N, C-alpha and C positions, 0 to 999 in steps of 0.2 A: 370523370370517372364512377363507374356502376358499381351498388350496391352489393352486397352476399349476406345471404339469409342466417349466415352464420358469424357475421361481423357483428361488433356490439355497437348499439347507437345511444343516441339520448331520448328519453320521455319527459318534456317536463324538463323537469332541472334534476332527472333521475338516469341514471347511468346503469342500460342495461346490457346483458353480455353477447346476446343474440336476439334474432330480430323473427323469435317465435312466442308466441302468446298462447296463454292457453285462457281459450273461451270459457267463461260462465257458463255452469252446467247446473240445473236443480239435480241435486241426487237422493234426496229426503229421506238423509240420515242424522239429522240433528232429534231431540227430544222433542214429547209434545210440548213442552214450554218455553218452544225456541232457542234452544241452549245450542252450541256448536258442542260435540262429544269428542273424545279421546281418538276413537276411529276416523272423525275428520281431520283432527290435526294428523296423522298417521297418513291417511291418503293426500292433503295436500303438502306434506314434507318431501313426499316418496317424488311430486312433481317440481321439486322447486329448481330446477335447471332450467326451467324457462326463462326466455329472457323479462316474462313480466305474466304472472296468474293473474286473472278477474275472477275474484269470487264465486260463488253460486248467490242465485239472487237474493237480496236480504231484506225482507221487509220490514219496511219504516214506522209501523204502527199494527194494534190488531186491527182496524179495519184494512187495513193493505196486504193481509195475508190471504193466499190464494191456492195454497197447495199442503198437505199432511205433512208434518214431520221437516218443516223448513227453518233454519234459524232466524233469529232476530238481531235487531239493532236499536231498540224501544224501549228494553229494560237493563236495570244494572248487573242483573247476572249474566244477562245474554252477551252481557259488554266483554262480562270478566273470562266469560268459555272461551270466546275468541282470543282474548291473549295466547292461551294455547296455541289456538293454531298459527296467527302472528308469529309466535315465537318459534314455530317448528321449522316453517318457514327462512326465517331470517338465521337460525341457527344452522341451515342447510347451503345458506350463500344465495336463496330467492329474493324476489320482491313480488307483494301482493297487493290489491287494490279489492276494493270493498264495494260491489255492485249492489246500490240501493233501490229498491224497488217500492212501486207500489201496484197490487194487479185491478184494483178498479173493478171492474163489473168481470171478470173473470176468478170469480170465487163462489160462493154461495152461504144463505143463513146460517147453516149450522158451522159452520169455522169463523165464525163473526160474534164477537160480542152480542149479547140479548137478541142473538137471530136476525139480526138488523140486517134487513136487503144491500148487497154491494153498490158502492155509488160508481157513478161516471158522469161525464159531460152531459148526458142525453139518457133516457128513460128507453132504450132501447136493448132491446134482449139479443144475448150471440148466440149463434147456432151452437148445438152440441151439448155435453155434460162437463160438469164440474167434476173432479176427484175429490174428495171427501173422506174422512175417516170411515165413513160408513159406506164406502164405494162410490160408484159413480151413481151421481144426483144431478137431473137436469137443471141449467143454468135458470135464472129467473130474472128478469125484467128487474135492472137496476132504477137505482132511485138518484134522479139527476141532482149534482152537488149545487148547494146555493154559491151564492156567488160571496156572499157572507162566510162560507165556512171553508172556501178554500183556500183562504190564509192560513187554518189550522193544518191542512195538508203541505203547505212550502213549510210551514215549521215544523213540522216531523221530519220532515228530509233534514231541517239544519240540525235537528237535535240527532238523528243517526250520522250524520257529516261528524258532529262532537264524539260521540261515542263508538265511532270509525277511528278516528283519533287516537281515542284515550284505548281504546282495544289495541292499538302499536300497528294498524294497515298502515301503509306507504303512500297511500292514498285514496281516492272513490272513481266510482262509474255510476256516473247515473242512467239508470235505468229509460232509456225513451224509448224504446221499441218491443216489436214483437206483442200487441194488441193489448199491453198493458195500459193502466190509468194516463201516464204522459201521452204515451202514442194515439189513445183513445182523443185526447184531446188535440193532436194534429192535425186528425184525419179526419177529413167529410164526411166519412162515410158512420162514426160513431159521434160526429160534434155536430149537433143540430142546433146547438143554442143563437140567439140573439142579441146576448149581451156583448161585456168588452172580451169573453173568453169565446165566440165564437163568429161564424160569418168568413173575415179574411183569412190569408195566412197569417198576417201580422197577428190577429187574435186570437187564433189558434195557437199560437206558439207562445204566447203570453204566459201561461201557466209555465212551460219549460224554461222559458226566461227567468221570470221567477224565482223557480227551483234553484238555477244554476247562480243566482246574484246570492240567494240566502246562504248556501252550501259555501260560496268563497267566502264568505265572511269567516266564518272556520278552516277554509282550507285555501292556500294560494291556488290559483288559476290551474299552475303548471302541476299542480299534482288532482289536479279532477279533468277527468275524462267521461264520454258521452256515448252511449250508446243509441245508434237508427236504424230502423229496417225499413226504408219509404216504400218499397214495393212485395214485404212477405204478409200474405196472406191469414196467417197465423192465427188463431183466436177470433176467426170471420169479422177482418177490419181490411180495408182497403182506402184508396183515396181518387177521386175520379182525374186529377190530372200530379198524380207524385212525381212528374218530371219538373214542371215546376214550382210545386209547392216545397218539394224539398231544395233545389238549386235554391231559392230566395232562405230557407235555415240554414243552408250549409255559407252563403253569402254572410248574412246576418253573425252566424257563430263566426266567421273568420274576422269580421270588423270588429265585433262588440267581448268578445268574451276569453280570445285567445287562449282554449284551454290545454289540458297535457295532449290530447289526443282527441280523435274521434273513431269510434269504432262504427264500422258500417258493418249489418249483414247485406250481402250483396244479391238478390233474388229472393227466390220464394224458400222457405224451409222446406216445402214439401216438393221440391225440385224440379218445380214448373220456372218456365222464363217469363220473366215480365216485361213491361212496357220502357222501364227504365236504362237510361244509357248511363252504366256507370262511371265510365271514364270521364263523362262530360261531369258529373257530379264532383268527382275528385277532383277536376280541376278548378273545381268553383269554391274548393276548400283551403285555406292557405294555411296550412296544420299539419301535424303529425295524425298522419292514415293509419289507419290499424282495418286493412281487408279483412273477413270473414264470409265462410259458407261454401264446403263443397272442397276446399282446396287440398289438393296434392301437393308432394315436394315440387314436382315439377311446376306445376303452374305458381307456388309459392316463389320459388326462384323468380321465375320469369317477371312477377307482380313487384319484387323488389329489385330489379335489375334496372326494369324500364323507368321505375318511380314513381309507377302507381301506386303501389303499397311502401311504408316505412315499417311495416310490420305484417304479420299476418298470424291470425288466432286460429286456431285448432281447437274442437271441440272432442269428437269420439277417438280420433289418434290420441291424443292427449290422455283420455278417459282409460284406454287400456294397455297404452305403454307411459310408464311412470318415467320413463329415459328416452323417450321421443327426440330431443336434442339428440342424443348418442347413436341411435339407431339411424336416425335421417342423415347426420353428417357422415356415418360409417356406412351407409347403405346397407344396412342390416335389415334383414324382414320382420315384418310387423305382428305383434299379437292382435289377434281379431276381438272385437269391441262383443259382449253379449247383451242383445239388447233387450234379453228377458231378465237382466239383474240392473237394469239403470235405477231404477226407482225402488226396488222392491223392497229397501232396508239390507243391514246385514255386511258383513266384510266381502262376503261373495260380491264378485263384478266390482268391487269395491278397490278394495285392499291388497288383493290378492292377484293381482296380475303382476307377471313378472318381471323382473328386467331380463334383457338377453340372457342368455347363458345360464341361466336357473329355471327349476320348475315351480309351480305355483305355492309349494311349499318352502323354499327360498334355498333348496338345495342343487348343486351345480348338475351340469348336464353335458 
């Protein structure tokens, strides 16, 4: 019997009413101290009909920050600010996981305590520019994270996981994708270490496993998800053999961790096709699988009906259509996302996208 995109399912031990997830999307609407705002609560409340919301990336420590106005989970007042968001989602019948992130080398000294250099598995400078409070600044060569300091990063993930629980999230998603710190350890273009955290596939996966072990001491494994991006080149990252490497990673996850879900960004965010066979990777993972990247309604339905995906995560469509579930179910036209407002701050292009049948001011039309 085939499943339908609009049928309920179970993610870990959490019942969800449909199989449309809201993908994590950085929106830069927090305050400068990394606290969630009332506007953010309104934004997530509007999208609570998603089967599951995955929050925007949440830095786990001051050294994990990579972008301006991103909300953190490493201070008590940040945790308290997130309660308004989770309350808003729950009051509207939704479910929300916190995506926990360390940006690693994708940062800049002007963003970090004491002007410190960003950390990474190896001192390899990314190409391009960092987005800072002072505008675009060229990336710097990061400092290789010392083996005896890696435990501090693991502890920071654990602390953020605990704060996420106190803030009322329904679960957490560990961000191991898109060229940030855990992905930097996973892939061999950025990890040139010769110690127990580098070299073999098993060694490059070690930090990720230590993080998963740490956060599942706070959360049951069926409330912990993981996001990976096997051949996404975003943030100038790659792997010499992503098919073999991530096949091993997924099999290891299936055998050892039994997470709530695996959330895979399939392909490259830039739109280019890569060498990875995602159908083969899917067969390597024995668990709930969330597919993401460029899905439309028809493709999402095929993915769920064929068994390729249990849920499909949508980014820009949810950004521009707070009522995306209803629009897709009823075959209604979509609002177009305005990319100029994705990261600019303020309510424009954030909380003012209308539900179907209203204008941007909330009146009927």
